[in-house]
TIMIRO-587958 format. One record per residue (C-alpha): residue number from 1; residue in one letter; y, x, z. Coordinates in nm, 4 decimals. Layout:
// residues N
   nr  rest         v         u         w
  NUM     A         Y         X         Z
...
//
This chain:
// residues 612
   nr  rest         v         u         w
    1     X   -0.3637   -0.1856    0.5910
    2     X   -0.2766   -0.2468    0.2314
    3     X    0.0679   -0.2390    0.1478
    4     X    0.2938   -0.3026   -0.1221
    5     X    0.4846   -0.0455   -0.3449
    6     X    0.8118    0.0412   -0.1648
    7     X    1.0875   -0.1552   -0.2880
    8     X    1.4260   -0.2122   -0.1347
    9     X    1.3952   -0.4738    0.1459
   10     X    1.6312   -0.7039    0.2940
   11     X    1.7724   -0.8234    0.6136
   12     X    1.8490   -1.1914    0.7076
   13     X    2.1826   -1.0630    0.8401
   14     X    2.2798   -1.0265    0.4657
   15     X    2.2287   -1.4039    0.4243
   16     X    2.3861   -1.5369    0.7105
   17     X    2.7546   -1.5381    0.5853
   18     X    2.9636   -1.7918    0.4339
   19     X    2.8474   -1.9150    0.0911
   20     X    2.4928   -1.7678    0.1245
   21     X    2.2523   -2.0071   -0.0688
   22     X    2.0095   -2.1302    0.1998
   23     X    1.6402   -2.0021    0.1360
   24     X    1.4640   -2.3034    0.2976
   25     X    1.2211   -2.3067    0.5640
   26     X    1.0164   -1.9679    0.5492
   27     X    0.6939   -1.9690    0.6771
   28     X    0.5341   -1.7781    0.9888
   29     X    0.2073   -1.6395    1.0530
   30     X   -0.0419   -1.8577    1.2544
   31     X   -0.2692   -1.6226    1.3995
   32     X   -0.4790   -1.8417    1.5984
   33     X   -0.7640   -1.8217    1.3100
   34     X   -0.8064   -1.4565    1.4621
   35     X   -0.7369   -1.5693    1.8218
   36     X   -0.5468   -1.8302    2.0159
   37     X   -0.3535   -1.5866    2.2330
   38     X   -0.3870   -1.2051    2.3808
   39     X   -0.5332   -1.3610    2.7113
   40     X   -0.7669   -1.6115    2.5233
   41     X   -1.1018   -1.6369    2.6426
   42     X   -1.2527   -1.5784    2.2756
   43     X   -1.0680   -1.2519    2.2670
   44     X   -1.2169   -1.1468    2.6119
   45     X   -1.5436   -1.2754    2.5153
   46     X   -1.5675   -1.0740    2.1755
   47     X   -1.4326   -0.7356    2.3654
   48     X   -1.7168   -0.7673    2.6227
   49     X   -1.9683   -0.8473    2.3333
   50     X   -1.8328   -0.5447    2.1421
   51     X   -1.8609   -0.3087    2.4457
   52     X   -2.2041   -0.4266    2.4893
   53     X   -2.3026   -0.4245    2.1172
   54     X   -2.2119   -0.0496    2.0580
   55     X   -2.3943    0.0792    2.3781
   56     X   -2.6952   -0.1102    2.2673
   57     X   -2.6427    0.0152    1.9020
   58     X   -2.6624    0.3416    2.0235
   59     X   -2.9406    0.2923    2.2628
   60     X   -3.1452    0.1228    1.9862
   61     X   -3.0839    0.3711    1.6914
   62     X   -2.9658    0.7103    1.7977
   63     X   -3.2103    0.9955    1.7178
   64     X   -3.4494    0.7424    1.5200
   65     X   -3.2965    0.6752    1.1739
   66     X   -3.5318    0.9044    1.0007
   67     X   -3.8336    0.6854    1.1420
   68     X   -3.6995    0.3588    1.0391
   69     X   -3.8795    0.1586    0.7273
   70     X   -3.6848   -0.0280    0.4920
   71     X   -3.6323   -0.3216    0.6985
   72     X   -3.5740   -0.1338    1.0190
   73     X   -3.2772    0.0367    0.8335
   74     X   -3.1501   -0.3054    0.7032
   75     X   -3.1533   -0.4607    1.0508
   76     X   -2.9558   -0.1099    1.1731
   77     X   -2.7051   -0.1623    0.9117
   78     X   -2.6565   -0.5550    0.9556
   79     X   -2.5901   -0.4489    1.3083
   80     X   -2.3209   -0.2150    1.2254
   81     X   -2.1622   -0.4355    1.0064
   82     X   -2.1341   -0.7015    1.2752
   83     X   -1.9720   -0.4646    1.4963
   84     X   -1.7361   -0.3661    1.2240
   85     X   -1.6368   -0.7415    1.1987
   86     X   -1.5627   -0.7889    1.5591
   87     X   -1.3749   -0.4871    1.6024
   88     X   -1.1650   -0.5425    1.3176
   89     X   -1.0812   -0.8971    1.4050
   90     X   -0.9612   -0.7709    1.7551
   91     X   -0.7529   -0.4976    1.5978
   92     X   -0.6216   -0.7066    1.3062
   93     X   -0.4753   -0.9615    1.5871
   94     X   -0.3160   -0.6825    1.7966
   95     X   -0.1701   -0.5114    1.4621
   96     X   -0.0274   -0.8327    1.3156
   97     X    0.1196   -0.9293    1.6448
   98     X    0.2772   -0.5891    1.6702
   99     X    0.4156   -0.5866    1.3031
  100     X    0.5772   -0.9029    1.3877
  101     X    0.8066   -0.7070    1.6577
  102     X    0.7601   -0.3702    1.6882
  103     X    1.0332   -0.3523    1.9439
  104     X    0.8461   -0.5982    2.1853
  105     X    0.6823   -0.3636    2.4472
  106     X    0.4448   -0.6233    2.5414
  107     X    0.3199   -0.6355    2.1941
  108     X    0.3116   -0.2426    2.1822
  109     X    0.1259   -0.1854    2.5025
  110     X   -0.1316   -0.4884    2.3950
  111     X   -0.1958   -0.3090    2.0657
  112     X   -0.2277    0.0375    2.2267
  113     X   -0.4698   -0.0871    2.5154
  114     X   -0.6741   -0.2692    2.2601
  115     X   -0.6889    0.0565    2.0467
  116     X   -0.7877    0.2591    2.3389
  117     X   -1.0545    0.0452    2.4317
  118     X   -1.2203   -0.0007    2.0902
  119     X   -1.1877    0.3729    2.0429
  120     X   -1.3820    0.4086    2.3612
  121     X   -1.6490    0.1549    2.2730
  122     X   -1.7249    0.2644    1.9005
  123     X   -1.7523    0.6484    2.0233
  124     X   -2.1199    0.6061    2.0622
  125     X   -2.1628    0.4800    1.7057
  126     X   -2.0162    0.8275    1.5569
  127     X   -2.3713    0.9466    1.5375
  128     X   -2.4660    0.6817    1.2425
  129     X   -2.2743    0.8139    0.9655
  130     X   -2.3833    1.1602    1.0872
  131     X   -2.7454    1.0939    1.1399
  132     X   -2.7478    0.8597    0.8040
  133     X   -2.6460    1.1633    0.6106
  134     X   -2.9146    1.3836    0.7280
  135     X   -3.1609    1.1408    0.5524
  136     X   -3.3553    1.3121    0.2668
  137     X   -3.2381    1.1868   -0.0780
  138     X   -3.6175    1.1234   -0.1502
  139     X   -3.6659    0.9352    0.1707
  140     X   -3.3622    0.7104    0.1337
  141     X   -3.4379    0.6332   -0.2519
  142     X   -3.7823    0.5346   -0.1462
  143     X   -3.6429    0.2934    0.1380
  144     X   -3.3809    0.1562   -0.1207
  145     X   -3.6549    0.0719   -0.3925
  146     X   -3.8584   -0.0936   -0.1249
  147     X   -3.5822   -0.3568   -0.0119
  148     X   -3.3517   -0.5106   -0.2655
  149     X   -3.1337   -0.6410    0.0315
  150     X   -3.1027   -0.2677    0.1765
  151     X   -3.0313   -0.1479   -0.2041
  152     X   -2.7352   -0.3768   -0.1998
  153     X   -2.5495   -0.1347    0.0090
  154     X   -2.6230    0.1865   -0.2156
  155     X   -2.2262    0.2026   -0.2744
  156     X   -2.1544    0.2359    0.0957
  157     X   -2.4336    0.4958    0.1292
  158     X   -2.3052    0.6802   -0.1426
  159     X   -1.9497    0.6908   -0.0057
  160     X   -2.0734    0.7871    0.3269
  161     X   -2.3018    1.0840    0.1800
  162     X   -2.0326    1.1835   -0.0210
  163     X   -1.8809    1.3296    0.3101
  164     X   -2.1976    1.5218    0.3900
  165     X   -2.0641    1.8627    0.2828
  166     X   -1.7612    1.7906    0.5253
  167     X   -1.9009    1.6494    0.8166
  168     X   -1.9056    1.8474    1.1622
  169     X   -2.1522    1.8526    1.4312
  170     X   -2.2262    1.5341    1.6264
  171     X   -2.0087    1.6526    1.9156
  172     X   -1.7182    1.7580    1.7464
  173     X   -1.7048    1.4395    1.5341
  174     X   -1.7325    1.2364    1.8726
  175     X   -1.4408    1.4701    2.0213
  176     X   -1.2282    1.3872    1.7099
  177     X   -1.3071    1.0056    1.7286
  178     X   -1.1927    1.0096    2.1064
  179     X   -0.8779    1.2405    2.0250
  180     X   -0.7659    1.0336    1.7464
  181     X   -0.5585    0.7989    1.9915
  182     X   -0.3210    1.0712    2.0791
  183     X   -0.3271    1.2665    1.7648
  184     X   -0.2295    1.1042    1.4500
  185     X   -0.2142    0.7458    1.5797
  186     X    0.0596    0.8612    1.8440
  187     X    0.2672    1.0337    1.5963
  188     X    0.2390    0.7021    1.3828
  189     X    0.3720    0.5019    1.6356
  190     X    0.6626    0.7145    1.7467
  191     X    0.7770    0.7309    1.3848
  192     X    0.7473    0.3252    1.3655
  193     X    0.9116    0.2896    1.6683
  194     X    1.1909    0.5210    1.5969
  195     X    1.2273    0.3632    1.2518
  196     X    1.2749    0.0373    1.3767
  197     X    1.5344    0.1192    1.6318
  198     X    1.7726    0.3102    1.4232
  199     X    2.1011    0.1586    1.3509
  200     X    2.3644    0.2414    1.1144
  201     X    2.7458    0.2010    1.1051
  202     X    2.8354    0.1379    0.7445
  203     X    3.1958    0.1405    0.6322
  204     X    3.3324   -0.1986    0.5969
  205     X    3.0618   -0.3664    0.7759
  206     X    3.1694   -0.5727    1.1122
  207     X    2.8854   -0.4468    1.3086
  208     X    2.5968   -0.1973    1.2893
  209     X    2.2980   -0.2589    1.0779
  210     X    1.9138   -0.1705    1.0931
  211     X    1.7299   -0.0060    0.8299
  212     X    1.6491   -0.3199    0.6433
  213     X    2.0173   -0.4660    0.5853
  214     X    2.1215   -0.0901    0.5022
  215     X    1.8910   -0.0523    0.2366
  216     X    1.9906   -0.3950    0.1321
  217     X    2.3377   -0.2998    0.0629
  218     X    2.1858   -0.0407   -0.1914
  219     X    2.1600   -0.3416   -0.4350
  220     X    2.4823   -0.4736   -0.3666
  221     X    2.6938   -0.5678   -0.6711
  222     X    2.9918   -0.3915   -0.5094
  223     X    2.9634   -0.0002   -0.5731
  224     X    3.1599    0.0866   -0.2606
  225     X    2.9470   -0.0777   -0.0285
  226     X    2.6290    0.0645   -0.1889
  227     X    2.7973    0.4105   -0.1392
  228     X    2.9044    0.3506    0.2296
  229     X    2.5327    0.2389    0.2870
  230     X    2.3893    0.5576    0.1384
  231     X    2.6282    0.7606    0.3510
  232     X    2.5285    0.6067    0.6679
  233     X    2.1602    0.6253    0.5818
  234     X    2.2261    1.0192    0.5174
  235     X    2.3965    1.0221    0.8714
  236     X    2.1576    0.8704    1.0653
  237     X    1.8415    1.0369    0.8736
  238     X    2.0434    1.3715    0.9198
  239     X    2.0900    1.3017    1.3120
  240     X    1.7309    1.2642    1.3625
  241     X    1.6016    1.5045    1.0960
  242     X    1.4480    1.7712    1.3546
  243     X    1.2301    1.4586    1.5011
  244     X    1.1074    1.3735    1.1523
  245     X    1.0348    1.7312    1.0500
  246     X    0.8294    1.7553    1.3855
  247     X    0.6414    1.4428    1.2872
  248     X    0.5557    1.5702    0.9179
  249     X    0.4855    1.9428    1.0657
  250     X    0.2453    1.8115    1.3110
  251     X    0.0592    1.5537    1.1140
  252     X    0.0164    1.8108    0.8268
  253     X   -0.0765    2.0935    1.0473
  254     X   -0.3415    1.8385    1.1800
  255     X   -0.4571    1.7716    0.8781
  256     X   -0.5051    2.1112    0.7770
  257     X   -0.6914    2.2109    1.0781
  258     X   -0.9346    1.9118    1.0154
  259     X   -0.9609    1.9885    0.6539
  260     X   -1.0274    2.3603    0.7152
  261     X   -1.3143    2.2766    0.9606
  262     X   -1.4534    2.0240    0.7205
  263     X   -1.4503    2.2615    0.4253
  264     X   -1.2251    2.0207    0.2192
  265     X   -1.1214    2.2247   -0.0848
  266     X   -0.7797    2.0746   -0.1191
  267     X   -0.5438    1.8432    0.1410
  268     X   -0.6059    1.5569   -0.1315
  269     X   -0.9656    1.5949   -0.1535
  270     X   -1.0486    1.3521    0.1392
  271     X   -0.8056    1.0776   -0.0041
  272     X   -1.0065    1.1159   -0.3722
  273     X   -1.3499    1.0972   -0.1650
  274     X   -1.2244    0.7945    0.0393
  275     X   -1.1115    0.6450   -0.2963
  276     X   -1.4104    0.7103   -0.4793
  277     X   -1.2352    0.8456   -0.7518
  278     X   -1.2781    1.1905   -0.8962
  279     X   -0.9949    1.4580   -0.8562
  280     X   -0.9625    1.5272   -1.2317
  281     X   -0.9017    1.1504   -1.2862
  282     X   -0.6087    1.1796   -1.0277
  283     X   -0.4874    1.4896   -1.2017
  284     X   -0.4984    1.3452   -1.5616
  285     X   -0.2867    1.0833   -1.4258
  286     X   -0.0459    1.2955   -1.2434
  287     X   -0.0058    1.5130   -1.5470
  288     X    0.0469    1.1955   -1.7917
  289     X    0.3101    1.0727   -1.5753
  290     X    0.4823    1.3926   -1.5140
  291     X    0.4905    1.4504   -1.8993
  292     X    0.6299    1.0986   -1.9555
  293     X    0.9354    1.1340   -1.7333
  294     X    1.1733    1.2127   -2.0111
  295     X    1.0831    0.9162   -2.2217
  296     X    1.0659    0.6791   -1.9169
  297     X    1.3086    0.7566   -1.6104
  298     X    1.5136    0.9809   -1.7673
  299     X    1.5973    0.8021   -2.0946
  300     X    1.6148    0.4343   -1.8757
  301     X    1.8673    0.6244   -1.6213
  302     X    2.0851    0.7474   -1.8793
  303     X    2.0806    0.3802   -2.0543
  304     X    2.1746    0.2304   -1.7047
  305     X    2.4556    0.4856   -1.6827
  306     X    2.5907    0.3727   -2.0111
  307     X    2.5728   -0.0094   -1.9076
  308     X    2.7651    0.0854   -1.5778
  309     X    3.0306    0.2773   -1.7797
  310     X    2.9489    0.5894   -1.5595
  311     X    2.8893    0.9676   -1.6938
  312     X    2.6569    1.0039   -1.4376
  313     X    2.4656    0.8050   -1.1750
  314     X    2.4720    0.8382   -0.8018
  315     X    2.1838    0.7873   -0.5744
  316     X    2.3403    0.4596   -0.4966
  317     X    2.3153    0.3273   -0.8371
  318     X    1.9453    0.3651   -0.8637
  319     X    1.8738    0.0092   -0.7609
  320     X    2.2151   -0.1527   -0.8402
  321     X    2.2038   -0.4731   -1.0238
  322     X    2.3081   -0.4594   -1.3777
  323     X    2.6998   -0.5528   -1.4479
  324     X    2.5926   -0.8639   -1.6441
  325     X    2.3497   -0.9801   -1.3741
  326     X    2.4913   -1.2662   -1.2181
  327     X    2.4119   -1.2639   -0.8398
  328     X    2.1153   -1.4737   -0.7386
  329     X    1.9665   -1.6255   -0.4651
  330     X    1.5882   -1.7689   -0.5260
  331     X    1.5236   -2.0184   -0.2496
  332     X    1.1637   -2.0261   -0.1037
  333     X    1.0258   -2.3425   -0.2635
  334     X    1.1426   -2.1970   -0.6240
  335     X    0.9725   -1.8652   -0.5387
  336     X    0.6625   -2.0441   -0.4109
  337     X    0.6709   -2.2825   -0.7479
  338     X    0.7443   -1.9687   -0.9824
  339     X    0.4674   -1.7553   -0.8652
  340     X    0.1973   -2.0660   -0.8315
  341     X    0.3117   -2.1537   -1.1855
  342     X    0.2450   -1.8169   -1.3382
  343     X   -0.0807   -1.7870   -1.1454
  344     X   -0.1837   -2.1264   -1.2913
  345     X   -0.0818   -2.0622   -1.6284
  346     X   -0.3476   -1.7835   -1.6405
  347     X   -0.6183   -1.9511   -1.4260
  348     X   -0.5922   -2.2666   -1.1989
  349     X   -0.8492   -2.1351   -1.0078
  350     X   -0.5980   -1.8192   -0.9161
  351     X   -0.3397   -2.0762   -0.8011
  352     X   -0.6185   -2.2585   -0.6161
  353     X   -0.6915   -1.9280   -0.4241
  354     X   -0.3223   -1.8610   -0.3461
  355     X   -0.2541   -2.2098   -0.2368
  356     X   -0.3591   -2.1683    0.1527
  357     X   -0.1239   -1.8665    0.2092
  358     X    0.1679   -2.1124    0.1561
  359     X    0.0318   -2.4112    0.3535
  360     X   -0.1941   -2.2656    0.6465
  361     X    0.0438   -2.0112    0.8048
  362     X   -0.1059   -1.6961    0.6309
  363     X    0.2460   -1.5763    0.5303
  364     X    0.5144   -1.4543    0.7451
  365     X    0.8285   -1.4260    0.5285
  366     X    1.1487   -1.4314    0.7171
  367     X    1.3188   -1.1056    0.8490
  368     X    1.3571   -1.0837    1.2062
  369     X    1.4656   -0.8713    1.4795
  370     X    1.1790   -0.5897    1.5083
  371     X    0.9720   -0.6890    1.2406
  372     X    0.8278   -0.4215    1.0556
  373     X    0.9940   -0.3463    0.7242
  374     X    0.8588   -0.3870    0.3434
  375     X    0.5761   -0.6222    0.2755
  376     X    0.1855   -0.5910    0.2818
  377     X   -0.1432   -0.8040    0.2664
  378     X   -0.3781   -0.7363    0.5338
  379     X   -0.7492   -0.8648    0.4653
  380     X   -0.8296   -0.8686    0.8255
  381     X   -1.2145   -0.9388    0.8295
  382     X   -1.4283   -1.1075    0.5824
  383     X   -1.5071   -1.3887    0.8091
  384     X   -1.1429   -1.4985    0.8601
  385     X   -0.8724   -1.4555    0.5703
  386     X   -0.6226   -1.2311    0.4874
  387     X   -0.2497   -1.2245    0.6016
  388     X    0.0703   -1.1680    0.3890
  389     X    0.3831   -1.0163    0.5443
  390     X    0.7186   -1.0194    0.3516
  391     X    1.0917   -0.9653    0.4235
  392     X    1.2067   -1.2470    0.1978
  393     X    1.5750   -1.2893    0.1402
  394     X    1.5762   -1.4433   -0.1892
  395     X    1.6620   -1.1507   -0.4195
  396     X    1.4633   -1.1953   -0.7798
  397     X    1.2752   -0.8717   -0.6708
  398     X    1.1451   -1.0451   -0.3688
  399     X    0.9751   -1.2904   -0.5987
  400     X    0.7905   -1.0336   -0.7518
  401     X    0.6953   -0.8802   -0.4139
  402     X    0.5540   -1.2303   -0.3286
  403     X    0.3534   -1.2379   -0.6552
  404     X    0.2338   -0.8790   -0.5844
  405     X    0.1209   -0.9419   -0.2126
  406     X   -0.0532   -1.2959   -0.3067
  407     X   -0.2600   -1.0700   -0.5710
  408     X   -0.3874   -0.8864   -0.2995
  409     X   -0.4518   -1.1750   -0.0825
  410     X   -0.6477   -1.3573   -0.3553
  411     X   -0.8360   -1.0066   -0.4411
  412     X   -0.9290   -0.9781   -0.0701
  413     X   -1.0152   -1.3470   -0.0589
  414     X   -1.2639   -1.3092   -0.3458
  415     X   -1.4018   -0.9785   -0.2605
  416     X   -1.4774   -1.1121    0.1056
  417     X   -1.8180   -1.2505   -0.0273
  418     X   -1.9595   -0.8998   -0.0576
  419     X   -1.9508   -0.8803    0.3056
  420     X   -1.7590   -0.6246    0.5538
  421     X   -1.8995   -0.2965    0.4376
  422     X   -1.8948   -0.3864    0.0602
  423     X   -1.5562   -0.6003    0.0359
  424     X   -1.3036   -0.3053    0.0756
  425     X   -1.1663   -0.1989   -0.2575
  426     X   -1.0896    0.1570   -0.3109
  427     X   -0.7056    0.2292   -0.3031
  428     X   -0.7403    0.3004   -0.6999
  429     X   -0.8448   -0.0589   -0.7586
  430     X   -0.7143   -0.2250   -0.4726
  431     X   -0.3666   -0.2721   -0.6743
  432     X   -0.5179   -0.4107   -0.9659
  433     X   -0.4905   -0.7855   -0.8623
  434     X   -0.1345   -0.7454   -0.6997
  435     X    0.0089   -0.5674   -1.0209
  436     X   -0.1464   -0.8178   -1.2460
  437     X    0.0048   -1.1084   -1.0398
  438     X    0.3308   -0.9452   -1.0861
  439     X    0.2731   -0.9110   -1.4503
  440     X    0.1795   -1.2620   -1.5072
  441     X    0.5187   -1.3758   -1.3043
  442     X    0.7360   -1.1540   -1.4976
  443     X    0.5932   -1.2895   -1.8461
  444     X    0.6128   -1.6307   -1.7420
  445     X    1.0026   -1.5459   -1.6430
  446     X    1.0677   -1.3361   -1.9655
  447     X    0.9080   -1.6201   -2.1826
  448     X    1.1558   -1.8843   -2.0465
  449     X    1.4629   -1.6429   -2.0722
  450     X    1.7478   -1.8710   -2.2322
  451     X    1.9957   -1.5885   -2.3436
  452     X    1.9740   -1.2248   -2.4763
  453     X    2.1400   -1.1249   -2.1502
  454     X    1.8868   -1.2918   -1.9073
  455     X    1.6080   -1.1269   -2.1155
  456     X    1.7875   -0.7724   -2.0840
  457     X    1.8123   -0.8390   -1.7150
  458     X    1.4399   -0.9189   -1.6592
  459     X    1.3504   -0.6483   -1.9149
  460     X    1.5617   -0.4045   -1.6964
  461     X    1.4511   -0.5305   -1.3563
  462     X    1.0786   -0.4760   -1.4827
  463     X    1.1128   -0.1225   -1.6031
  464     X    1.2951   -0.0399   -1.2860
  465     X    1.0206   -0.1598   -1.0794
  466     X    0.7548   -0.0006   -1.3004
  467     X    0.9461    0.3081   -1.2725
  468     X    0.9370    0.2845   -0.8733
  469     X    0.5763    0.1903   -0.9089
  470     X    0.4766    0.4826   -1.1380
  471     X    0.7358    0.7526   -1.1627
  472     X    0.8613    0.7463   -0.8019
  473     X    0.5108    0.7115   -0.6741
  474     X    0.3714    1.0426   -0.8449
  475     X    0.7095    1.2146   -0.7498
  476     X    0.6341    1.1181   -0.3967
  477     X    0.2655    1.2443   -0.4486
  478     X    0.4012    1.5804   -0.5543
  479     X    0.6221    1.5953   -0.2739
  480     X    0.3227    1.5542   -0.0580
  481     X    0.1495    1.8200   -0.2240
  482     X    0.4130    2.0802   -0.1877
  483     X    0.4648    1.9686    0.1699
  484     X    0.1042    2.0193    0.2650
  485     X    0.0921    2.3503    0.0411
  486     X    0.3787    2.5008    0.2378
  487     X    0.2971    2.3805    0.5842
  488     X   -0.0713    2.5633    0.5218
  489     X    0.1670    2.8751    0.5239
  490     X    0.3690    2.8140    0.8430
  491     X    0.5825    2.5753    1.0136
  492     X    0.8915    2.4027    0.7665
  493     X    1.2220    2.3881    0.8936
  494     X    1.4045    2.0560    0.8138
  495     X    1.5781    2.2691    0.5280
  496     X    1.2448    2.3600    0.3941
  497     X    1.1240    2.0125    0.3682
  498     X    1.4783    1.8819    0.2175
  499     X    1.4520    2.1714   -0.0712
  500     X    1.0886    2.0367   -0.1585
  501     X    1.2277    1.7018   -0.1582
  502     X    1.5131    1.7843   -0.4075
  503     X    1.3199    1.9811   -0.6370
  504     X    1.0937    1.6729   -0.6879
  505     X    1.3679    1.4358   -0.7189
  506     X    1.5613    1.6249   -0.9835
  507     X    1.2414    1.6677   -1.1915
  508     X    1.1433    1.2888   -1.1800
  509     X    1.5041    1.1344   -1.1928
  510     X    1.6546    1.3412   -1.4619
  511     X    2.0013    1.4490   -1.5750
  512     X    2.1681    1.1018   -1.5640
  513     X    2.1742    1.1663   -1.1712
  514     X    2.4178    1.3464   -0.9399
  515     X    2.2815    1.3954   -0.6020
  516     X    2.5210    1.3273   -0.2938
  517     X    2.4997    1.5571   -0.0021
  518     X    2.2637    1.4058    0.2440
  519     X    2.0375    1.2802   -0.0134
  520     X    1.8137    1.5684    0.0703
  521     X    1.6948    1.3876    0.3959
  522     X    1.5859    1.0596    0.2291
  523     X    1.2032    1.1664    0.2393
  524     X    1.2338    1.0881    0.6316
  525     X    1.1853    0.6973    0.5833
  526     X    0.8951    0.6767    0.3459
  527     X    0.6348    0.5584    0.5915
  528     X    0.3103    0.6441    0.3622
  529     X    0.3707    1.0198    0.4018
  530     X    0.3203    0.9676    0.7735
  531     X    0.0561    0.6850    0.7937
  532     X   -0.1572    0.7441    0.4851
  533     X   -0.1172    1.0798    0.3171
  534     X   -0.1556    1.1103   -0.0669
  535     X   -0.1708    0.6992   -0.0532
  536     X    0.0914    0.6905   -0.2984
  537     X   -0.0829    0.7914   -0.6407
  538     X   -0.2912    0.4604   -0.5811
  539     X    0.0116    0.2476   -0.6985
  540     X    0.0750    0.4542   -0.9994
  541     X   -0.3113    0.4311   -1.0655
  542     X   -0.3060    0.0674   -1.0225
  543     X    0.0155   -0.0115   -1.2482
  544     X   -0.1502    0.2103   -1.5423
  545     X   -0.4690    0.0312   -1.5042
  546     X   -0.3030   -0.3145   -1.4988
  547     X   -0.0811   -0.2591   -1.7730
  548     X   -0.3927   -0.1362   -2.0273
  549     X   -0.5896   -0.4425   -1.8433
  550     X   -0.3130   -0.6804   -1.9648
  551     X   -0.2943   -0.5434   -2.2832
  552     X   -0.6469   -0.6266   -2.3251
  553     X   -0.5946   -0.9872   -2.2034
  554     X   -0.2817   -1.0342   -2.4392
  555     X   -0.5265   -0.9144   -2.7535
  556     X   -0.7274   -1.2122   -2.6659
  557     X   -1.0800   -1.0549   -2.5324
  558     X   -1.3070   -1.3363   -2.5203
  559     X   -1.3982   -1.4438   -2.1541
  560     X   -1.1379   -1.2179   -2.0170
  561     X   -1.0719   -1.4595   -1.7171
  562     X   -1.4341   -1.4636   -1.5971
  563     X   -1.4447   -1.0909   -1.6438
  564     X   -1.1331   -1.0221   -1.4320
  565     X   -1.2792   -1.2625   -1.1535
  566     X   -1.5970   -1.0587   -1.1467
  567     X   -1.4093   -0.7221   -1.1323
  568     X   -1.1964   -0.8861   -0.7949
  569     X   -1.5206   -1.0135   -0.6565
  570     X   -1.6836   -0.6946   -0.6952
  571     X   -1.4731   -0.5423   -0.3973
  572     X   -1.6029   -0.1840   -0.3325
  573     X   -1.9335   -0.2788   -0.4619
  574     X   -1.9065   -0.1146   -0.7913
  575     X   -1.7399    0.2305   -0.9215
  576     X   -1.4126    0.2007   -1.1354
  577     X   -1.6081    0.3118   -1.4822
  578     X   -1.8545    0.0270   -1.4167
  579     X   -1.5748   -0.2495   -1.3443
  580     X   -1.3457   -0.1201   -1.6364
  581     X   -1.6457   -0.0940   -1.8847
  582     X   -1.6400   -0.5013   -1.9592
  583     X   -1.2983   -0.4650   -2.0866
  584     X   -1.3412   -0.1373   -2.3100
  585     X   -1.1614    0.0871   -2.0666
  586     X   -1.2397    0.4303   -1.8923
  587     X   -0.9941    0.5767   -1.6449
  588     X   -1.1648    0.9045   -1.6871
  589     X   -1.0741    0.9320   -2.0554
  590     X   -0.7585    1.1496   -2.0560
  591     X   -0.5581    0.9118   -2.3226
  592     X   -0.6116    0.6163   -2.1031
  593     X   -0.2965    0.6568   -1.9087
  594     X   -0.1031    0.6765   -2.2244
  595     X   -0.1665    0.3345   -2.2906
  596     X    0.0027    0.2056   -1.9513
  597     X    0.2897    0.4573   -1.9907
  598     X    0.3404    0.3356   -2.3487
  599     X    0.3971   -0.0299   -2.2217
  600     X    0.6780    0.0844   -2.0174
  601     X    0.8261    0.3027   -2.3009
  602     X    0.8085   -0.0149   -2.5246
  603     X    1.0186   -0.2084   -2.2946
  604     X    1.2511    0.0770   -2.3032
  605     X    1.2570    0.0713   -2.6416
  606     X    1.3688   -0.2926   -2.6648
  607     X    1.6528   -0.2379   -2.4141
  608     X    1.7947    0.0569   -2.6310
  609     X    1.7422   -0.1843   -2.9617
  610     X    1.9421   -0.4558   -2.7837
  611     X    2.2313   -0.1661   -2.7668
  612     X    2.2101   -0.1461   -3.1666
//
């Protein structure tokens, strides 16, 4: 499920006090486009269809793929794709209901039961990719040459066949498929439910707060409140650190076992394969960002310390508002108008694609008890539409999160025409429309700045978001690389993991920071490490790519709008090299990443010039 860059997210409790500006009516999801209810006859019908379709598929095709002609193989692929649609529709409904309230035991049970049944139903399908990958190259090439409709699926086949050196026996693959519900999936649920249930006693607050409202205080104008929140987070994380260490140890060890059996050369390799990106491209990105730490994060945070009148920043100052920044609450309708206006200024078509999210129940915006933290856009299936989840509390950064997630939603809508198997965009390109949407919104706000102080505030906010997207995510990636490498040598104690975290944090944040006792445990709440190992570099990839792409747009490339929509419509049907070529860009060029990093450095240059 695509999710946004981790940002501070906020809790409705923080907005309920006297004097809080009203946000207006916040939209809720209408999930009836998927199914009317958990006990709806439509869902019962689809579940029964799925069970039979999976059994029939195996009966019809298992052991016979090599004997199919081009038309027969196309029919097979289309049948598989339809199964994918129905299974995805059911799981999307169960998952979205669960994320609305992860503490609701009925929703949790419903999702777990649905997942168990679908896993059982789809186990007979495991043969398909294994048997397909045993087809001879010359034979498959001949089939593709004979049938243009079949040839359309070539990118899917290429991604499947990239796994050929790493696939196991049919029996082992079926076992791993069955076992998944009590493996990583179970540990993911334990993590999610533990996080959703944590409560924090923050000095100065009248009652206990959940994770969202405690993180919210890290952006408060009152430094005392920020410190109290950081110390409360540290205290609770430390109390549960053995559990979080167990989750990470188990998942990393399970991954190491799977990777060893699959003969993966590195823990990251499986992610690179699924992203359809070359390891050397990711390494070039990582190296370029790490080399840029001094001119990006180190330089910016020294500047921020000066603005705040501090010799050194503490961790609770990292996302603090600037002293010149007036507290501002943006109501929902203003946020909607801001983002829609920015999208329309680029292209009326972009705004039209975003409009149904606001009017048809495709956004769940408010913060509610038990609701999953953060924000994401979930594509569901190509025969329905995406849904966006926010935790909206009216902070200016929440407006940027709305722009980001709507970008995902628009991208998913445009790519849906490719069909279920070709619509899914590799993570390296999945952040393109979201980050571009943020940039459009930011530029519109910047152009409308009325005073130097307002411009400075906007620039600083954008730099901080970009540092969180690029520097912080590459630091997360390095932490994961170190964690998995260390776990391969043996069990890791909480202190071992803490030490890995601190070594990376000090390197990425720089000498402007002093680290409080307890900050070493803050790795514990990052969900990406648990749910999607090595996912995080995709954010930095997306930001760097969009910065370069926006520079091309700003330069006035003829036909940019049409080329941009073609890129989004392609979904997963083309490689990043092919998609970026019309813009004169090539992510495999080692100097490519410097273009995007230079944009961030340029914003910091402007901020420094304001001090002169």
